[in-house]
C-alpha angles and dihedrals in degrees: 000000000000110000096175114120122233122235089261092050092049089052090051090049089054091048091053092048093050092048093050093045092054104032108034099094114248093223091056091047092053091050092050090050091050093048093245114153115246118232124236091254091052093049092048091047091056092045090053089052088055090046092052089052090048093243102107097103113031093166097050122100114261092244089061095046101279126143102244089227124161118244088259092054090049089051092050092049094048091047095051091046090052095046094053093041096243108157117240116234113283100273104219094081105023101038105022118032097025095063089050092050090048093049102039109010126103121254089254091054092048092052092044100048112020100066093054092046091051093049093043092239091132129047116214132197134190128250106192115108121068132188090266100025115063117121087005089058095161088071091070116141105193103123134210115194119190112237110177107303094344138070118227108216125202130171140058142272128204140198086037106170117223093342088148088073098040128116093188138020128204110215141190107221134178113246099165128037096178099073138058106303095247091052098056099060127106134192112235133180113216131190107233090217091064114124112258098039117117131172129212114194121229109212113214129211092272090059094251123125095223094152137038147194112240120204126199117199113180091323110180115217125183110251090230087069088073112110114224118324128350113260092018095095095107090062091051092045092056090056090052093047094052089056091045093051093049090051092050092066089086101195097160092048089047091056091053092048091048090054090050091050091055092047094050093043089056089058100039122091118231090210093251100083096275138079130268091243087066094045107111096214094048093044089055092054091046093050092049090052091050093049092049091047091053091049090049090051092055091048090052090050090054090052091050090050090055091049090052091064094049102268118140116231109264131173088335088077090058091050092050091047094052097045096040097050096043091048090051090053091050088054089051088057091052091051090051091049090053094044094055112167091000086079091066104075118071110206103166093183092071091064096049131089114275099024109155102181130094120280115247119247131353112320090004087292094170085082092060096088092048091050091047093055095041092051094055083089092064094083091048109044120075086035120322117272090243089059090046090057089054090051091052091048092054098040100040107022098030092230 
């Protein structure tokens, strides 16, 4: 395929770079570079800057507030965002529930929910996984029983990312126990302020409660918050998951991390009087990661080209998910190898807002171990990589 940009595309690339240089706040950029976690308010502030520019939702249709960009322009924008470290909009609203609402929601639901998602006025979270329904998501037990013009929801969800900040949650719920398990699931939008909803934080190894358990006890939800038809939620969920898996590939972020690896390796001793960048064994690992990242990028471009002519992402999204997440974990291992003994101390304060001390190790490498452990989840969420291989086997090989 021809990856050369046209004159117009090069001009667009320059426009994106100039915008990011001038509009991505310097204080957020410094925090990203130092590995400091951005707060909800900071993320929303940046998303509103993108909204004001008209660039908050590159993948949305123009009539809903999208950019109308070509696949190449979307690729350029995502790449430049990743290289500078600018966070993409939190995906649960913009990239997950919004496409489902656009495709299957009523006109009333589109008018009610989409504008606030686009402007980042409302924070969404996802209610899919349950204690006994993770990769086998169709085994979910959270029930929704119709009572007049409301559903009564009971059950629990787990591994709910940033639910503590959320205004709304989109949930898969069981509305029929008498049919095949995939055929009795519905897609429901629930206000997180509804009586009967409680959250229990799950504290991760880095000391941060990034995920939660969410409990529903006789939560009453208006029936008009049902997306599409009752018992068709599994169909809608598969559409959402293919978009989620494609997004997980993380090529732009991978490019930025690869650049950081090279920079840190140039400053890190190999213990033999030279630097790790000149160490043959490490250079081999680095080169293999760069080659695989480039191959992943071309595969993602092919998927984007298919999307541009109206095709929905199919097994390609599973391939991107597998390769992207496992490559990211290999890069984590390279960061740990460079960090060496700097991985040992855990000083959580240096990763929090307002830390004034010096970062530990070259390139703040004390964070490498925390990132390594946190990113073990990459090959699990969005559908475990083992399940993705089964999907590919069935869809591509017919096994």
